[in-house]
N, C-alpha and C positions, 0 to 999 in steps of 0.2 A: 222634814226639815233637816238640815245638816249645816255644819260650819267647817270651813277649811282653815287649816293652820299650816303655814310654810315658814320655817325658821332655819337660819344658817348658823352653824357653829364653826368657828375657825380655830385652827391649831397650827402653831409654828413647828411643824414636824411633817415628815413624809407620810404619804397615805398608808404605806405598809405599817408604820409605827402606830398610826391611829387605828387601823384595822386590828392590829394585835392588842391594843388597849381595849377596844370594844369587846374582844374575846377573852379578856382577863377577868375571872370572877372577883379578884381583889379590887379591881377598878369598879366593877358594878356594885360591890358591897360598900365601897367608899362613897359612891354617889348616894346610895340609900342612907348611909349614916349621915352624910351632909344634909340631906333633906329631912332628917328626923323621922324616918320610917320606923314604926314600932317594931316590926319584925319582917324578915325577908328570907326567902329560900331562892337561891340562885343556882341555875343549872345551865351549863354551857357544854355542848357536845359538838364534835366534828365527825359526822359519819364518814364512811369510806369514800363517798362521792365528792368530798371536799366542801360540802355545805357546812356552815356553822349555824347551830341552833342555840338561841339564847332564850331562857325563860326566867323571868323575875316575878315571883309570886310574893307580893308584899301587902302589908297591912299598914294603913295610914290613919291617923286621927282626923276626925272631921271638926275639930275645934276651929272656930272661926267661920264655919260654913253658915250660909243663911238658913233660917229655920225650914224653909220649903225643901231645901236639899237634904237636911238632916232627917226629915220625916221619911225620906226615901232610902237613904243609905245608913242611917244610924250614927252611933258615936264613933265607930271605926268602919273603915271600908277596905275590902279586899280588892286589890288591883292586880291583874295578871298581864304582864307585858311579854309578848312572844315575838321574837325576831328570827327570821329565816334568811340568812345571808347566802345567796346563791353564788356569789363571788365575794372576795374581800371588799369590793367597792359598791356592792348593791345588795340591799336587804329589804325584805317586806316586813312590816310591823303591824301587829294586831294587839290592841289593848282592850281588855274586857274587865267588867266588874261582875263576877259570877253571881247569877241569880237576879241581875238587874237588866232592864232593857237598854240596849245601846252598846256602842263600841267605838273605837277609834281605829282606822285602818289607813295604811299608806306605805310609804317607802322612805328609806334612808339611802343616800348616795354619797360616796366620797369622791372628791376630785382634787387633784394636786396641781399647783402652779407655783413655780419658783420656791419650792421647799415648804410652802404653806398649804395645808389641807383644809378644805371646806366640806363639812358634813351638812347636806341639805336634807332636812326632815320635812316631808310633805304628808300631812295627815288630814283625814276627814273625820270629824266628830259627829256622831249621830246618836240621838237619844229618842226612843220611841214612846214618849209619854205625852199624851195630849195636854194642851194648855201650858205646861211648864217646861216642855222639852227644850224649847229655844233658850230659856233662862239657864237650864242645866248645861246645855251645850256651851254657852258662853262661859259659865263657871269652870267647866272642864277644860276648855281651851285656855283660860287664864292659868289654871293649875298646871297644865301641860307646858305652857310657855315658861313658867317659873322652874319647872323640873328640867327643861332643856337648858336654861341658863345655869342652873346648879350643875348639871352634867358637864357643861362647857367649862365652868370654873374648876371643877374637880379634875377634868381631863387636862386642862392646861397645867395644873400643878403636877399631875401624874407624869406628863411628858417632859416636864422641866427637870426631873430627877436625873 
């Protein structure tokens, strides 16, 4: 089983400004802070080939999770979000929970029209646990949607400075 999530984030800024924001560790930390992440290690590198690599290794509380999910992930869960931007406008995303079955994979694309940039995130959530995998995929998709909305809000504030 798997679940697909497609979400658009819009910004009143040129694509180059949005791309620069996404490559700024201070922005990524602000998103983690806004979401109440317990702790995060953010690494952003731009190798000589021009690709940008973003890794956000974060720990989140599972307060409010259903009991079936807490049995699997515990009181805190480690989430590693890795993005590989082959161009400023196209990135591959892989999100994993180390030591747990499943992941989220997909892309983020930036497109600009009339000074407004849309970031389209297209991810497939897959959890390889019999019987409860579908429930966990739905829970993760909901969490991911909330995280994307938080990122969009923090990004709009960031770009309005």
